[in-house]
N, C-alpha and C positions, 0 to 999 in steps of 0.2 A: 420768898417771891414778894409778897407785899411791902418792903423795903423797894426793892428794884424798881418798882413801876409807881412807887411815890416819887423818886428819885427821878427819873426820867419825865414824869408829869411834871414836876417842880422847875427842872430846870431844863426842859426840854427847844429850848430858845437858845440853851448854851453848848448842846451836845452837839455832835457831830451826828447826822441823820444814819451815817452807814453806823456810827455802832451802836444808835441805839436799833435800827432791822437788824442787825446779830443778834441785839441782845434778845430779842421778841424772838426772832426765827429760833436761834436758841430752847430759847423757853419753851414754845411751840414743841420742839421733838422730844426735847429731854422732861418736857413735864408735863404734858397732855393731860394725864388724869387729875392729876391736879386741879392745872385750867378746867378744867372740863367742871370740875365742884365748886366751881371761883366766875361765873358768866361774866362777869363787871369787867376783871380785869381777862378773860375770854375777848371777849370783844371789841378792847382795848387795841389786844394786837391785833385782830382781823383788821379791826377798821382802821389803823396806824401804816399796814402793809400793807396796806391795798390803796393809802395817799403817795407810800413812801414809793407806788410805781405809775404814781398821776404827776409825782411831784419832779420829774426827769423831764427837762427841754425838748420838747418832742418826742413822747414816747412812744417808743417803738409798738408795731400791731401787738406779740410776743409781752409787750408792759399793760399792754389795757386789757389782751386775755388773761394776769398775773390778777392782774387788781377788781375786775369784774369776780375773780375765781372768787377772794377774798373779802368783796364787798359782801355779796350773797352769802356766804358764812355768818359775815355779821349782821346779816338781817334778820337770820336764820335765829341765831342763838338770842337776839334782840325781841324776838317775838315770845319766847321763854321769861323774863323778866321784868317785875310790876315796875311798870314808871311818873314820877309826878310831873307835875305841868313841865318844868323848867327840863329837868329829863328829855320831854317832848320836843319842844323847842329846838334842844340842842344836838338830838337826832334828827329832827327835821335837816338843821345846818347841815350838815353830814352828809345826808340826800340831796340838798341841792347842790352841791359842791362836786359827790360823785358825778349827777350826771351833766352838771356843765364843762366836765373835765377830758366829760367821753363824747360830747357831743351830740347826749340823748335826749330827741324828740320829746319824752316825756315830762324833762323841767317844764313844761308851757302845763303842762293838765298839773305840778302839784305846786307852783310859786304861782297858781293861784287858786287853787285848793288848802292853804296854808293862809294864813291870817298875819301876813310879813304887811308891814309896815312900807309905804311903793316907794321911799327912796330906795329901800333895799331891796328890792323887787328890780327897781328898777336898774339898778347897780349890778345884779343876778344877771340880768337880761342883756344888759351893756355887752359884760363881761361875752355871755352863753353867744353874742350874734358875735359877735368876735370872732368867736376857738369857728365862727362855721367863717366865717369872712365873709361873713352880711354886714357888710361898712355900712350901707346905706340907715338899715335897722339897727346899728349899734352905734349910731349918733345919735338918733331918736332917744336912743332912751337911755344914752350917757345925756344927753341937756336936760333929760328929767332926774338923772340921780340925783344932781347936786354935788358928786365928786368934781372935782372941777383936774385931775387928773386923769383920768377916767377921760374927760372929756378933750383935754389935751392930746391922747391918745385917736379918739374916736376921728380927732379932727385931720388926724398926719391919718391916718385911714383912708382917711377919705379924700387925703394930699390938702386940703385948705390949709397950706402951709403957713399964710399970711393970721394965722389964726394959732398954732402951732406956739410959731414967732412968740405975738402979743400973751400968750398963758406961760413962757417960760422963763420972766424974770417975778414974776406974779408966785410962781410955785418955788423956781429957785430962796426965793423970800421966806415963805414958809415953810420950809424945808431943812434949810440949813443950819447946820450946829441943833437942832431940833429934832430929827429925823433922819438921822444917818442912810437909813434904808433906803425910807424913800428918795432921801436929795441923789442915791446914787443910778435907782431906777428910775430918775429922770434925769442925770447921763445920759444913760445905757439910750432913751428912747430920746431922747435929743439926736444921738449920733447914727439912727435909723435913718430921726429927719432929715440928715442930709447930707445923707447916704441916695436917699430918695434925687436931691439935685446934684448926684455924683460932686459935692465938695467932699470931697474924702480929709482932706489934713484936717477939719474940723468936725469930721465924723472921728476920725480915730484918735483923738485930742479926748473926745468925750468918751468912747470909749476906754481908752486908760484909764481916764479918772475911775472909770465904774468899774473895772479890772482891778485896779489896787485894793479897795477894800469890799471886792466878791469875794476873793483870795484868800482874805483872810474871816469871812462872815457867815463860814460853813453855808454856805447856799450856792447848790450845786447846781439847780435852772438857771435861775440866772449868771453862774461862773459858768456851767455854758455856750449860757446865750449870747453872755460877752464875746466870750471866747469864739464863734463861729459865726458871730455876726465883726467881729474885728480881722478874721484871719480870709473868709471866703470875701462879707462885704465890700471890704475896704481894699484888703493887699491883693485877693486875686484876681477882684473885676475889675478893682484898677489898674492889676498887668494885663487883664484880657484887653478892655479899652485903647492901651497906651501902647499895644502892639499891631493894633490896627490901624492906628492913624498913619 
């Protein structure tokens, strides 16, 4: 059991997320009595199952309810475990991630209650306001976060497309050949940008660049986002638009 968790933790960026959750669910069902006596392993199960259901692109209502169940169990067990300062910081990060992904207004309380660096606080608020489609506040905090890619997305969401275009070559130079994940997320977001002006040929090229990477990267959320964008934003919308001409 211990070895299984060590391998998942060590290789979690390389292991298929569906394989991980399958293993965790199997352990929780068949080895629950063992896990009760090893609470640090049990909270690992609950936390990662909660994250899994939030990791999907546009989680369904049932995904949110299942994630809530696992996260509440995680919090219950967490109360029984002695934590050092490093553990406390880590679990604060997990709580903020959960509140951000579930659009929970409690995030505003905790982001102020925790001793966070200003840059990180604004990054969390940027993503939280984005998830609530409050793009005016998203942009305010993106400017304060000093994360250029977050600012790129915030400008796009606020339809300041000339600023999006000016940031694209800067970010491409920063990511290309150095950070493949961010490079292809950039292509995905640039595809979304072109759709806003019905520049479907350019959007399709960007989506295909991103899709080829995400199909091999074991990242289901971005793969689903890319597939949905390529099919609906480009093919379907373009077809409807031309059929009405």
